[in-house]
C-alpha positions in Angstrom: -4.3 121.2 28.1 -4.7 117.7 26.7 -1.8 115.3 26.1 0.7 116.2 23.6 1.2 114.4 20.3 4.4 112.7 21.4 2.7 111.4 24.6 -0.3 110.1 22.6 2.1 108.3 20.2 4.0 106.8 23.1 0.7 105.5 24.7 -0.4 104.0 21.5 2.9 102.2 21.0 2.8 100.7 24.5 -0.8 99.4 24.0 0.2 97.8 20.7 3.1 96.0 22.3 0.8 94.8 25.1 -1.7 93.5 22.6 1.0 91.8 20.6 2.4 90.0 23.7 -1.1 88.9 24.8 -1.9 87.4 21.3 1.5 85.7 21.2 1.0 84.1 24.7 -2.5 82.9 23.7 -1.3 81.4 20.5 1.7 79.7 22.2 -0.6 78.1 24.9 -3.0 76.7 22.3 -0.2 75.3 20.2 1.4 73.6 23.3 -2.0 72.0 24.3 -2.6 70.7 20.8 1.0 69.3 20.7 0.3 67.3 23.8 -2.8 65.7 22.4 -1.5 65.0 18.9 2.0 64.1 20.2 3.7 66.7 18.0 6.9 67.8 19.6 6.7 71.6 20.5 9.5 73.9 19.7 12.4 73.3 22.0 13.7 76.3 24.0 16.9 77.9 22.9 19.6 78.4 25.6 22.7 80.5 25.1 25.9 79.3 26.6 27.9 81.8 28.7 31.0 79.6 29.0 33.3 78.5 26.2 32.3 75.3 24.3 34.3 72.7 26.2 33.3 69.2 27.1 33.5 68.8 30.9 34.9 65.7 32.3 32.3 63.1 33.4 31.7 62.5 37.0 30.1 59.6 38.9 27.3 61.9 40.1 26.2 62.6 36.5 25.8 58.9 35.7 22.3 57.8 34.8 20.6 55.4 37.2 19.1 52.2 35.9 15.6 53.1 36.8 15.9 56.5 35.0 17.8 55.2 31.9 14.7 54.2 29.9 12.8 57.4 30.4 15.8 59.8 30.2 15.6 60.5 26.4 11.8 60.8 26.5 11.7 63.8 29.0 10.5 67.1 27.7 12.5 70.1 29.0 9.3 72.1 29.4 7.5 69.3 31.2 8.3 70.6 34.7 6.7 74.0 33.9 3.9 72.8 31.6 2.9 69.5 33.3 -0.9 68.8 32.9 -2.9 68.3 36.1 -5.2 65.4 36.7 -7.5 64.2 35.3 -6.2 65.8 32.0 -3.0 63.9 32.2 -5.0 60.6 32.2 -7.1 61.8 29.4 -3.9 62.7 27.5 -2.6 59.1 28.0 -5.8 57.5 26.9 -6.0 59.7 23.8 -2.4 58.9 22.9 -2.9 55.2 23.4 -6.0 55.3 21.2 -4.1 57.2 18.6 -1.2 54.8 18.5 -3.6 51.8 18.3 -5.5 53.3 15.5 -2.2 54.1 13.7 -1.1 50.4 14.0 -4.4 49.3 12.5 -4.0 51.7 9.7 -0.5 50.5 9.0 -1.6 46.9 9.1 -4.3 47.5 6.6 -2.0 49.4 4.3 0.5 46.5 4.5 -2.3 44.0 3.7 -3.3 46.0 0.7 0.3 46.2 -0.6 0.6 42.4 -0.2 -2.7 41.9 -2.0 -1.4 44.0 -4.9 1.9 42.1 -5.0 0.3 38.7 -4.5 -3.2 38.3 -5.8 -5.6 36.1 -3.7 -5.3 32.4 -4.3 -7.6 30.6 -6.7 -10.5 28.7 -5.1 -10.4 25.2 -6.6 -13.5 23.0 -6.4 -13.5 19.2 -6.5 -13.9 17.4 -9.8 -15.8 14.5 -8.4 -17.2 13.1 -5.2 -18.7 9.8 -3.9 -20.3 8.6 -0.8 -19.7 5.5 1.3 -21.3 3.9 4.3 -19.4 4.4 7.6 -16.8 7.0 8.6 -13.5 7.0 6.7 -10.5 6.8 9.1 -7.6 6.4 6.6 -7.0 6.7 2.8 -4.5 5.3 0.4 -4.3 5.5 -3.4 -2.7 3.9 -6.4 -2.9 5.0 -10.0 -6.4 3.5 -10.6 -7.9 2.8 -7.2 -8.7 4.4 -3.9 -8.5 2.3 -0.7 -10.6 3.4 2.2 -10.4 2.1 5.8 -13.7 2.9 7.5 -15.7 1.9 10.5 -16.8 -1.5 9.2 -13.9 -2.7 7.2 -11.9 -2.0 4.0 -13.3 -0.8 0.6 -11.9 -0.3 -2.8 -13.1 2.4 -5.2 -12.3 3.2 -8.8 -10.8 6.6 -9.6 -12.2 6.7 -13.1 -15.8 5.7 -12.3 -15.9 6.6 -8.5 -17.8 3.4 -7.8 -17.1 0.8 -5.2 -15.5 -2.4 -6.5 -15.2 -4.6 -3.5 -15.3 -4.6 0.3 -13.8 -6.7 3.1 -16.1 -6.5 6.1 -16.0 -10.1 7.4 -14.7 -9.1 10.9 -16.8 -5.9 11.0 -13.9 -4.1 12.7 -12.9 -0.5 12.3 -9.8 0.1 10.3 -7.5 2.8 11.8 -4.3 2.5 9.8 -3.8 1.7 6.1 -0.7 1.3 4.0 -0.5 0.4 0.3 2.4 -0.5 -2.0 2.2 -0.9 -5.8 3.5 -4.0 -7.5 4.8 -4.4 -11.0 1.8 -6.4 -12.3 -0.8 -3.7 -11.6 -1.6 -5.2 -8.2 -1.3 -3.8 -4.7 -0.3 -5.1 -1.3 -2.3 -3.6 1.6 -1.5 -3.5 5.3 -4.1 -2.5 7.9 -4.4 -2.2 11.7 -7.9 -2.3 13.2 -9.3 -0.9 16.4 -8.3 -3.9 18.5 -4.6 -3.6 17.3 -4.7 -6.6 14.9 -2.7 -6.2 11.8 -3.9 -7.7 8.5 -2.3 -8.2 5.1 -4.3 -8.0 1.8 -3.6 -8.6 -1.8 -5.6 -6.7 -4.5 -5.5 -7.9 -8.1 -8.0 -7.1 -10.9 -10.8 -6.0 -8.5 -10.3 -9.0 -6.3 -9.4 -8.4 -2.7 -7.9 -11.4 -0.9 -7.3 -11.5 2.8 -3.8 -13.0 3.3 -3.2 -13.2 7.0 -3.9 -11.7 10.4 -0.4 -11.1 11.8 -1.1 -11.0 15.5 -4.6 -12.4 15.8 -5.2 -14.8 18.8 -8.3 -16.6 20.0 -8.2 -14.9 23.5 -8.5 -11.2 22.9 -7.1 -10.4 26.4 -3.8 -12.0 25.4 -3.4 -10.1 22.1 -0.3 -8.1 21.2 -1.3 -4.7 19.7 0.3 -3.5 16.5 1.4 0.2 17.0 3.2 0.8 13.7 3.1 -0.7 10.2 5.4 -0.1 7.2 5.5 -1.7 3.7 8.6 -1.5 1.5 8.6 -0.1 -2.0 7.3 -2.7 -4.5 5.9 -4.8 -1.6 8.8 -7.1 -1.0 8.9 -6.7 2.8 6.5 -5.7 5.6 7.3 -4.6 9.1 5.0 -4.7 12.2 5.9 -3.1 15.5 4.1 -5.2 18.2 3.6 -4.2 21.8 2.7 -6.6 24.7 2.1 -6.0 28.3 5.8 -5.8 29.3 7.8 -5.7 26.1 7.8 -4.7 22.5 9.5 -6.1 19.4 9.6 -5.6 15.6 8.7 -8.4 13.2 9.9 -8.3 9.5 8.2 -10.5 6.9 9.2 -11.4 3.4 6.1 -11.3 1.1 5.6 -13.9 -1.6 4.0 -11.6 -4.1 4.7 -13.9 -7.1 2.8 -16.7 -5.5 -0.1 -14.4 -4.6 -0.5 -13.4 -8.3 -0.8 -17.0 -9.4 -3.3 -17.8 -6.6 -5.3 -14.7 -7.5 -5.5 -15.7 -11.2 -6.7 -19.1 -10.1 -9.3 -17.5 -7.9 -10.5 -15.4 -10.7 -11.2 -18.4 -12.9 -13.0 -20.1 -10.0 -15.1 -17.1 -9.4 -16.1 -16.9 -13.1 -17.6 -20.4 -12.9 -19.3 -19.8 -9.6 -23.1 -20.1 -9.5 -23.4 -16.8 -7.7 -22.0 -15.0 -10.6 -23.7 -17.1 -13.3 -27.1 -16.2 -11.9 -26.2 -12.5 -11.9 -26.6 -10.3 -15.0 -23.8 -10.2 -17.4 -23.1 -6.6 -16.9 -22.7 -7.1 -13.2 -20.4 -10.1 -13.7 -18.3 -8.0 -16.1 -18.1 -5.1 -13.6 -16.9 -7.4 -10.9 -14.3 -9.4 -12.8 -13.1 -7.3 -15.7 -10.9 -4.2 -15.1 -11.6 -2.8 -18.5 -15.4 -3.2 -18.7 -17.9 -0.5 -17.9 -19.2 -0.6 -14.4 -22.6 -0.1 -12.9 -23.3 1.4 -9.5 -24.4 -0.8 -6.6 -26.2 0.4 -3.6 -23.7 0.2 -0.8 -26.2 0.7 2.0 -27.8 -2.7 1.4 -24.6 -4.4 2.7 -25.2 -2.9 6.2 -28.7 -4.1 6.7 -28.7 -6.9 9.2 -30.0 -10.3 8.0 -29.6 -9.4 4.4 -26.8 -10.9 2.2 -25.9 -9.3 -1.1 -24.1 -10.9 -4.1 -21.0 -8.9 -3.3 -20.8 -10.5 0.2 -21.4 -13.9 -1.4 -18.6 -13.3 -3.8 -16.2 -12.2 -1.0 -17.1 -15.2 1.1 -16.5 -17.4 -1.9 -13.1 -15.9 -2.5 -12.1 -16.3 1.1 -13.2 -19.9 1.2 -11.7 -21.0 -2.1 -8.4 -19.1 -1.9 -5.8 -19.7 0.8 -3.0 -17.3 -0.1 0.6 -18.3 0.9 1.5 -16.8 4.2 4.4 -14.4 4.5 7.7 -15.8 5.9 9.0 -14.3 9.1 12.5 -13.0 8.4 13.6 -11.6 11.8 12.3 -10.6 15.1 14.1 -7.6 16.7 13.8 -6.6 20.3 14.8 -3.3 21.9 18.3 -3.2 23.4 18.7 -4.0 27.0 19.9 -1.3 29.4 23.6 -1.6 30.3 24.3 -4.0 33.1 27.3 -5.4 34.9 29.6 -7.7 33.0 29.6 -11.4 33.7 33.0 -12.0 31.9 35.9 -13.1 34.1 38.6 -12.1 31.7 39.1 -9.9 28.6 39.6 -13.0 26.5 36.0 -14.1 27.2 34.6 -10.7 26.2 36.8 -10.8 23.0 35.4 -14.2 22.1 31.8 -13.0 22.4 32.4 -9.9 20.3 32.4 -9.7 16.5 35.5 -9.2 14.3 35.5 -5.5 15.4 35.0 -4.0 12.0 31.7 -2.2 13.0 30.6 -0.3 16.1 28.4 -2.4 18.4 25.8 -1.7 21.0 28.2 -1.9 23.9 26.9 -5.0 25.5 30.2 -6.9 25.7 32.2 -4.9 28.2 34.2 -5.5 31.4 32.5 -3.1 33.7 31.3 -4.8 36.9 28.1 -4.1 38.8 30.0 -2.5 41.7 31.7 -0.1 39.3 28.3 0.9 37.9 26.9 1.5 41.3 30.0 3.5 42.4 29.8 5.8 39.3 26.1 6.3 39.7 26.6 7.3 43.4 29.3 9.8 42.4 27.2 11.3 39.6 24.1 11.6 41.9 26.0 13.2 44.7 27.7 15.7 42.4 24.7 16.7 40.3 21.9 16.1 42.7 20.3 19.5 42.1 20.2 19.0 38.3 19.1 15.3 38.2 15.5 14.1 38.4 15.1 11.0 40.5 13.9 8.2 38.1 13.9 4.9 39.9 11.2 3.2 37.7 13.0 0.8 35.4 9.7 -0.3 33.9 9.0 3.3 32.8 12.3 3.3 30.9 11.4 0.1 29.2 8.0 1.4 28.3 9.7 4.4 26.5 11.6 1.9 24.4 8.3 0.4 23.2 8.0 3.0 20.4 10.3 2.9 17.4 10.6 4.1 13.8 12.0 2.0 11.0 12.5 2.3 7.3 13.5 0.1 4.4 16.6 1.1 2.4 18.0 0.4 -1.0 21.7 -0.2 -1.7 24.2 2.5 -0.8 27.7 3.2 0.4 26.7 3.5 4.0 26.0 -0.3 4.1 28.5 -3.2 4.0 27.0 -4.5 0.8 27.8 -1.2 -1.0 26.0 -0.2 -4.2 26.8 -3.3 -6.2 24.2 -6.1 -5.6 22.6 -8.8 -7.5 19.0 -7.8 -6.5 16.6 -5.6 -8.4 17.3 -1.8 -8.1 14.0 -1.2 -6.3 14.4 -4.1 -3.9 15.4 -3.0 -0.4 18.6 -4.5 1.1 18.6 -3.2 4.6 16.4 -1.9 7.5 17.1 1.1 9.7 15.6 1.2 13.2 15.9 3.5 16.2 14.0 3.1 19.5 12.9 5.9 21.7 15.4 7.2 24.2 18.1 5.3 22.3 21.2 7.1 20.9 21.9 4.4 18.3 20.6 4.2 14.7 20.8 0.5 13.8 20.9 -1.1 10.3 20.0 -4.7 9.7 20.7 -6.4 6.4 17.7 -8.2 5.0 19.7 -11.0 3.5 20.1 -13.0 6.7 22.3 -16.1 7.0 20.4 -19.3 6.3 21.3 -20.9 9.6 19.9 -18.0 11.6 16.6 -18.6 13.3 13.7 -16.1 12.7 12.9 -15.9 16.4 16.4 -15.2 17.4 17.4 -11.6 18.4 19.7 -10.5 15.5 22.6 -8.2 16.0 22.7 -5.0 13.9 25.1 -5.0 11.0 25.8 -1.3 11.3 25.4 1.0 14.3 25.5 4.8 14.1 25.9 6.3 17.6 24.5 9.8 18.1 25.1 12.5 20.7 21.4 12.6 21.7 18.4 10.2 21.4 16.9 10.0 18.0 13.2 11.1 17.9 12.4 11.4 14.2 13.7 10.0 10.9 12.7 10.0 7.2 13.9 8.5 3.9 13.6 10.1 0.5 11.2 8.5 -2.0 14.1 7.3 -4.1 15.8 5.9 -1.0 19.0 7.8 -1.7 19.0 10.1 1.4 18.3 9.7 5.1 17.4 12.3 7.6 17.0 12.0 11.4 16.4 14.5 14.2 17.9 14.1 17.7 16.3 15.2 21.0 18.5 18.3 21.2 17.1 19.6 17.8 20.0 18.6 15.6 19.0 17.7 12.0 21.3 15.4 10.0 20.9 14.5 6.4 23.0 11.7 4.8 23.6 11.0 1.1 23.6 7.2 1.2 24.6 6.8 -2.5 27.9 8.7 -1.9 28.3 7.7 1.8 28.8 11.1 3.5 26.6 13.6 5.4 25.2 16.6 3.5 24.6 18.9 6.4 24.0 19.1 10.1 21.9 22.0 11.4 19.5 23.2 14.1 16.4 25.4 14.1 16.3 28.4 16.4 15.4 28.0 20.0 11.7 27.5 20.7 11.0 25.4 17.6 10.1 21.8 18.4 10.0 19.6 15.3 6.9 17.6 14.7 7.6 15.9 11.3 10.1 15.9 8.5 9.9 14.7 4.9 11.9 15.0 1.7 10.7 17.1 -1.2 10.3 14.9 -4.3 13.3 14.9 -6.6 12.9 11.5 -8.3 10.6 10.4 -11.2 7.3 8.8 -10.4 7.5 5.1 -9.6 6.3 4.0 -13.0 8.5 6.3 -15.0 12.2 5.4 -15.0 13.1 6.7 -18.4 14.9 10.0 -18.8 14.9 12.3 -21.8 18.1 12.4 -23.8 20.7 14.9 -22.7 19.4 15.1 -19.1 21.8 14.6 -16.2 20.2 12.1 -13.9 22.2 13.4 -10.9 21.6 16.6 -9.0 23.1 17.9 -5.7 20.0 19.8 -4.6 18.2 18.1 -1.7 15.3 19.7 0.1 13.9 18.8 3.5 10.4 20.0 4.7 10.2 20.5 8.5 6.9 21.1 10.3 7.1 22.4 13.9 4.7 22.1 16.7 3.9 25.8 16.7 2.6 25.6 13.1 5.7 27.1 11.4 6.9 25.4 8.2 10.6 25.4 7.3 12.4 24.4 4.1 16.1 23.3 4.2 18.0 23.2 0.9 21.4 21.7 0.3 23.2 22.3 -2.9 26.8 21.8 -4.1 28.3 25.0 -2.7 25.7 26.4 -0.3 23.1 25.5 2.4 20.1 27.6 3.2 17.1 27.5 5.5 14.0 29.6 4.9 10.6 29.8 6.6 7.7 29.1 4.3 5.0 29.8 7.0 5.7 31.7 10.2 4.0 31.0 13.5 0.4 32.4 13.0 -1.3 34.5 15.5 -4.7 33.1 14.7 -5.1 29.5 16.1 -7.3 28.6 13.1 -4.3 29.2 10.8 -2.0 26.8 12.6 -0.9 24.0 10.2 -2.0 20.6 11.4 -0.6 18.5 8.5 1.7 19.0 5.6 2.5 16.8 2.6 4.4 16.8 -0.6 3.1 16.1 -4.1 4.9 13.4 -6.1 6.4 14.5 -9.4 6.0 18.2 -8.5 9.2 19.4 -6.9 8.0 22.7 -5.3 4.5 21.8 -4.3 3.5 21.6 -0.6 0.0 20.7 0.6 -1.0 22.2 4.0 -4.1 21.8 6.1 -4.9 24.2 8.9 -6.9 23.8 12.1 -9.6 26.0 10.6 -10.1 23.5 7.8 -8.3 25.3 5.0 -6.4 23.0 2.5 -3.9 24.9 0.4 -1.4 24.3 -2.3 1.8 26.3 -1.8 4.8 27.0 -4.1 7.9 26.5 -2.0 10.1 28.4 -4.5 8.1 31.7 -4.2 6.5 31.0 -0.8 3.1 31.9 -2.3 -0.2 30.1 -1.9 -1.3 28.9 -5.3 -4.8 27.8 -4.6 -7.3 26.7 -1.9 -9.1 23.4 -2.2 -12.7 24.2 -1.3 -15.4 21.6 -0.4 -18.9 22.5 -1.7 -21.5 23.5 0.9 -22.8 22.1 3.2 -19.5 20.2 3.6 -16.3 21.0 5.4 -13.0 19.3 5.9 -13.5 16.4 8.4 -11.4 16.6 11.6 -9.1 19.4 10.4 -6.8 18.8 13.4 -6.2 15.3 12.0 -7.3 15.5 8.3 -7.9 12.3 6.3 -6.4 12.9 2.9 -3.9 11.3 0.5 -2.3 11.9 -2.9 -1.9 9.3 -5.7 1.6 8.2 -6.6 1.6 10.3 -9.8 0.6 13.5 -8.0 -2.6 13.9 -10.2 -5.3 13.7 -7.6 -5.9 14.9 -4.1 -8.4 12.6 -2.2 -10.0 14.4 0.8 -12.7 13.4 3.2 -15.5 15.9 3.9 -18.0 16.1 6.7 -21.5 17.5 6.9 -21.8 20.8 8.7 -24.2 21.2 11.6 -27.6 22.3 10.6 -27.8 20.5 7.3 -30.6 18.1 6.6 -28.3 15.1 6.3 -26.4 15.9 9.5 -29.7 16.3 11.4 -31.0 13.0 10.1 -28.0 11.2 11.7 -26.9 9.6 8.4 -23.8 7.3 8.8 -22.2 8.2 5.5 -18.9 9.8 4.5 -18.2 11.9 1.5 -14.9 11.6 -0.4 -13.9 14.5 -2.7 -11.4 14.2 -5.6 -9.4 17.3 -6.7 -7.7 17.1 -10.1 -4.3 18.8 -9.4 -3.3 18.7 -13.1 -6.3 20.8 -14.1 -5.4 23.5 -11.5 -5.0 26.8 -13.3 -1.6 27.4 -11.7 0.5 24.6 -13.1 3.8 26.5 -13.0 4.9 24.4 -10.1 6.1 21.6 -12.4 9.7 21.9 -13.3 10.7 21.7 -16.9 13.6 19.5 -16.2 12.9 15.9 -15.4 13.6 15.0 -11.8 16.8 12.9 -11.4 17.2 9.3 -10.3 19.5 8.1 -7.6 23.0 6.8 -8.3 22.4 3.3 -7.0 19.9 2.7 -9.9 22.7 3.2 -12.5 25.2 0.7 -13.8 28.8 1.1 -12.6 30.2 2.6 -15.8 27.5 5.3 -15.9 28.1 6.0 -12.2 31.8 6.5 -12.9 31.0 9.0 -15.7 28.8 10.9 -13.3 31.5 11.1 -10.6 34.1 12.2 -13.2 31.9 14.9 -14.6 31.1 16.1 -11.1 34.9 16.2 -10.3 35.6 18.2 -13.4 32.9 20.7 -12.6 34.3 21.0 -9.1 37.9 21.5 -10.4 36.7 24.3 -12.8 34.9 26.1 -10.0 38.0 25.8 -7.7 40.3 27.1 -10.5 38.1 30.2 -10.9 38.3 30.9 -7.2 42.1 30.4 -6.9 43.2 33.9 -8.1 40.9 35.6 -5.6 42.2 33.4 -2.8 45.8 34.2 -3.7 45.1 37.9 -3.7 43.4 37.7 -0.3 46.4 35.8 1.0 48.8 38.4 -0.4 46.9 41.2 1.2 46.8 39.4 4.5 50.6 38.8 4.4 51.2 42.5 3.6 49.1 43.5 6.5 51.0 41.2 8.9 54.4 42.5 7.6 53.3 46.1 8.1 52.2 45.4 11.7 55.5 43.6 12.4 57.5 46.6 11.1 55.5 49.1 13.2 56.4 47.1 16.3 
């Protein structure tokens, strides 16, 4: 009476189907839960269409709303059915965010490892020598044999070979804040300094003798002094410029330096110092160290000069030199004041204005016009009423004049952008003109240094050449060989001129958000002492590179060649504030080397061609780079040594003792293991240093090369024109 065989088989089949469906549902639920946590897309459901495959016409109801547009493609079709309840939905979001963050860290580490394999870590380069000095160093300058240090008590000179102090000027006991040096032909140097009170001083250094020439703006009453805010020396020390600022006005003074007379006076002082009783009573070795540039030198304790009431032989020698020698003062060449704001005309007829103007061959500053005061007021009222919402009310005329108190100026050699041209009777290295631009001024003014003999030095000279710009000029720079000029306007436009040829190379702008901090040319000329070229080398090249440092720490390199112009970013804006570049400098005689210093105190040498860091200059413990936000460093004219100031870290014995000493480190760049930065070809010289026949040959060769390049491109241009004409004819026939 039990169940039949067929019924038993049917019951077993139904139970097996139920178990299979139960296992399938359990597996599917587990897979879906794991897919939500691990963000693995589950299998999409498959829907069968009952209607024919036709694209229905779109309707306005089916348009996606703006608030749903972003999340439309991220919706899961099964999310309505399988939505997680709280708090599991929040847990899912947290786990997903944690997973994504961990994945970003893993990808960043992998990219870092790949970069390390492609670019090995830079070499750590230690200093080759160091020396200490009393006082804190504020500024550095270097020549081929000497290091000049402006510190808290005066000016000192050290030898690069022996690292010993040679002489010191500390008569006034003033802190030197700015220092400029210019090498002369007779192994001597002209030095210009600005102290903490704003007084500018000129010095002449010759064979370990430091002579104080003149204090430019020194007065008896300190309250009536005019502060010097900028100082520049020309190449070879022929001219010096001082930007002075008073209570209500500012002006620029240009001096011609009698360097030949200074050499004769220094030689006379040297003979007087040899016969002085101070030196005769000193040991022979000490006398030889002080007065012979080739003798071996002995170290002298520099701390003894700072002890009050104690006078050393070095101070006696310096006082003797200052008393016996009265160097010839520099001659004031011109005194330039900022341009006055435009005002109403006082001329009654156009004839009077024409008589006051020049011959009309150059663009002027616009002072001689026929616009009356009433016309100015009427135009200003119309402008103010029309653009009232865009204009800022600035009624302070004194504030505008205060903005004009800051200026930048440079000395220029001969070129085709000047009236004198490239042919002149002066030396090739002697500057012939001065460029000047004041803050908030649209004009770049050029003044020839060969002034008329009847012109007074105190008179306000007119510029010989005026370049008007579309926006105020904020920065400018001149190449080391004085053949190129670059300036930056307030709107971010960068313009580079080739002065030897007389035309602009390029005009460009950086992307929005990049505010330019400084510009400088990459070296492309031989060192100042090496004017010879190897045989067979072309002294002219069309490649010009401009290094641009922005406020955000990014570093850009602009390259202009014969047929192309390119801009590349050497260093992007760093995310870490300690990696922001605070200062950048080029290395003379090394075309692709760039020195950078970051806020964290890292000094690096970069190869601009490969955008790779060659080495890091490391100070030995317990020292670090002093004031990395404004580092004190310099490079000698030959590009062999990097001179850097170090500071004691907190916690060291010397720092806790309160010692008032600074440490100067010397890094030998030539002994750096990575010396591939030096180009094989000799850097070129500028055209103005060549005679006219050699210059003509250069121009003819350049024209022939250009014609050959154009002839190669002509067939391609003709083929493109033919294809374009055929296309136009086909379109005309279709119509």
